[in-house]
C-alpha angles and dihedrals in degrees: 000000000000124000094231133048131197125226114186089340096309115127111225126190147070112343094021127102112270117272114230123210119192109204112212094180108156096332090109085081092217093302120116090201091059089051090054089051091050089054090052091048091051092051094046089051091056098252117156098215144013119216132209132192115233116205140097125224087256096052095049102039144344131263098258136129098199127118111312094016092085116067115237118202131347131062096328099038112165096012119128112236092232094053093044091052091046089057098040103042122104108234113248092227089062094058100084091050093047093048090049093047091052093049092053089047093054098243131118118248128195138145151225108248118205101190140015093267091058090052090051092051093046090051088056091054092050099244111192095215145356128237116209108208120228093250091055096049088100091054098089095168088059091049093049090050091053092045092055088066088073090234124131114263124217108200125195115211103202114151090359123135120212096265091055093048088050090053094047090049093048089050091048093052091065097094109328122128090242133307138241125201122215118203105225139177106209096213119122098238102006115218107244089227087063096048092105093196089174087080088073095071088038090056090046089053094050103038127048097223143081113294125206144159130255098200125206097166119112116260130010103277098095094050094050090049089049089060089054087055094053107273110159094186132043123192124189136165116247131205132177090230129347088219087066090068126213136157096288103020098108093069100032132104125247115229094260090051092049088053090051090049095051093047092043096047094045089051088050089052092048089049093058090073117151133332091216119115120238140086122298123221093259090053094058093081092050094060089085089069098057120108119262139160117286135172104246093185136034108275123201126222108280093011115140121247112244138170086263096060101028127055143162105247142144134299108062106225096105133072117305114270086243087075095060097095093055093043097052109093092020118114134244115254090209143354112304123199120220110268095035118136110236117242133174089259091066094057120091099231093190093059098036 
């Protein structure tokens, strides 16, 4: 498995600028024009891709109100699964128009499929990649089916234990053009104190693929911190305005916040730089303000250097302070005026 993947020609992985996915999910609120505006907002904010979710209520669940089919607690408390998915799904007949709109806008578009028929339809649309949602990471047949398309797979790991991630990775290797794993906390919203961002370097140590974050915390701080920990992909939900409501609006970013995230995370990536020791270009000018050895009194030819006439002071054009012990007690080769930086030429080598 390679350490980088490509989505729509964009290289993703360690050493490359973070890849930003704006998740539209159900925040179109049933209006295709709103979905178009979300694509524009993602592009304007600097995101690399927009992501859809491809399912219907019938492909993801059944119409039932028995135990387990009605949500208890959380953001969607009391909602029937079937009704929630009816509200939140992106109509399949919209997909061609959304893919085409994104192409014209110059932003990648792909989706999370939730059954084989969704993959078949997305293949017909020329999707450049597939996203496997956290809840589907245990559906290895679905992962294998997506992998056989030869497209890269981005897999969220929310709720998954190590064995489940291993199984998903093994399934994804059966044909895909590489995978990426996204650390994810599947809470909606996820408390920032549960973000557990240290899993990002742990995943990178255990899996030879790009690692990222699917972030359900409020705000942008966790995502920016994730980039500092090595995240190569950031996925965030986007909404035009949280006040407009929608299934995922409460934990989604508004366009100006997505802009702030992209700028902040790219700055964090740029700040990582190199682990090599040595001066940077911006530090060269500061070298003048280091301490060095200077004559702080007039010194006559042949006079001994002492603590009284030589000190370590700023600026930094003299000998380094580490030379002071060997210079004390040596003698001046010629007359030295106060304020002169000491150099080897000023030391009488015959009397030193």
